[in-house]
Steps between C-alpha positions, in 0.01 A plus 500: 500500500719743689574446866282789621211388284536138636513634866191712431313195337596290800374760748170542312431116468598432869276785607194412276519114562630478849181342630510219240870422455812507716769709325857426622795707402802288588802667332803320388529139635729210476434225228421254782250728677326573160483122420360431853237776444395381152467139638242644748280655240186356320554703184679809357382790299721617217559868401614403154262456207406155390695522171823572704447278798807287432723801507411587858739371762231523755263309311752229419588475866140454588473215231813343612348481843197340370271802550205580289561839337211728442547715203282808483649689212436460125620847392817399323437304177716383206266469207765341285553223758153432592530135433837461673416657827283250649537346841376148594633521860204419737680718771445819300146616549365787305228725634233419242156332505664177604677659791303340790488162352876494431581621838287240665608206281867586577444569872764251616701517184809651676527230747534240212707702257780645703836451318702566810551145616609391146737806470639417851555151426682584180718749681601250758581239244727739311662605832561147586650430158728810529629369844576161344690651231690721729590212726617285202709796377655545860585117512684515170735781603 
């Protein structure tokens, strides 16, 4: 989608649905700010089709932050790979006949499934190891 088409779609949706949703146009932000923002959300809505959801950096970021990701597009399909492209991730919720049940069952999923504490602990462990290696190397000189 071109930039001008994206802007037109954004304007149309924000005008049409302003009474039901809050639309925020944030612009470019730092990684830390985006992470804090994602941690404050209950769910995300992907703009990528279901078959390509794991190719979307935004969707991956939402999943890594433990969010449920609502996927409303089924318009891209790969018939030759129909058995390969399956997702068993409970964080990914398709808009289908089970949508309401899935959303309700996973209501608190993001509080339990966030990978940030594990990733942070791994980073700190690796940093501590590097510091020890550096100190050992310095003492040998």
